C-alpha positions as CSV (number, residue, x, y, z in Angstrom):
1,M,-9.5,-4.9,14.9
2,V,-9.2,-1.7,12.9
3,S,-6.1,-3.0,11.0
4,E,-8.0,-6.1,10.1
5,L,-10.9,-4.1,8.7
6,L,-8.7,-1.6,6.8
7,M,-5.8,-3.9,5.6
8,G,-7.5,-7.2,5.2
9,F,-5.2,-9.3,7.4
10,D,-4.8,-10.0,11.1
11,E,-1.7,-10.5,13.3
12,S,-1.6,-14.2,12.9
13,T,-1.6,-14.0,9.1
14,L,1.1,-11.4,9.1
15,A,3.3,-13.5,11.5
16,Y,2.7,-16.6,9.2
17,D,3.8,-14.6,6.1
18,L,6.9,-13.3,7.8
19,Q,7.9,-16.7,8.9
20,R,7.7,-17.9,5.3
21,A,10.2,-15.4,4.0
22,H,12.1,-17.1,1.2
23,S,15.9,-17.1,1.3
24,A,15.9,-15.5,-2.2
25,D,13.9,-12.6,-0.8
26,V,16.5,-12.1,1.9
27,W,19.3,-12.3,-0.7
28,F,17.6,-9.6,-2.8
29,L,17.2,-7.4,0.3
30,R,20.9,-7.8,1.1
31,A,21.9,-7.3,-2.5
32,R,19.9,-4.1,-2.7
33,F,21.5,-2.9,0.5
34,F,25.0,-3.5,-0.8
35,I,24.3,-2.0,-4.2
36,W,22.8,1.2,-2.7
37,G,25.5,1.3,0.0
38,F,28.3,1.1,-2.7
39,A,26.6,3.7,-4.9
40,A,26.2,6.1,-1.9
41,S,29.8,5.6,-0.9
42,V,31.2,6.2,-4.4
43,A,29.0,9.3,-4.8
44,S,30.0,10.8,-1.5
45,F,33.7,10.2,-2.2
46,A,33.3,11.7,-5.6
47,I,31.5,14.8,-4.2
48,G,34.1,15.1,-1.5
49,H,37.0,15.0,-4.0
50,A,35.2,17.5,-6.3
51,L,34.6,20.2,-3.7
52,P,38.2,21.4,-3.6
53,F,38.2,21.9,-7.3
54,Y,35.5,24.5,-6.8
55,G,37.3,26.2,-3.9
56,V,35.2,24.7,-1.1
57,N,37.4,23.9,1.9
58,I,35.2,22.3,4.5
59,Y,37.9,21.5,7.1
60,G,39.4,25.0,6.8
61,S,36.0,26.6,7.2
62,I,35.2,24.5,10.3
63,W,38.6,25.3,11.8
64,G,38.3,29.0,11.0
65,G,34.9,29.0,12.6
66,I,36.1,27.4,15.8
67,I,39.1,29.8,16.0
68,N,36.8,32.8,15.3
69,F,34.3,31.6,17.9
70,W,37.1,31.0,20.5
71,N,38.6,34.5,19.8
72,H,35.2,36.2,20.3
73,L,34.6,34.5,23.6
74,W,37.2,36.6,25.4
């Protein structure tokens, strides 16, 4: 009831609109997902390959932290 007053549509109208989703709309959603997924993958790989150039060693830091933690347990 409140959503009908605030938003201007009820559940049956929303369900009807969702059933009428056009295949082009779905294609654009999938295309947007793949484009952003590809861009995020390329950016993360580029950042991951650029970190050693600046002297950042993530795996070495993690391994050193584990060894340091292990040595301080005893």
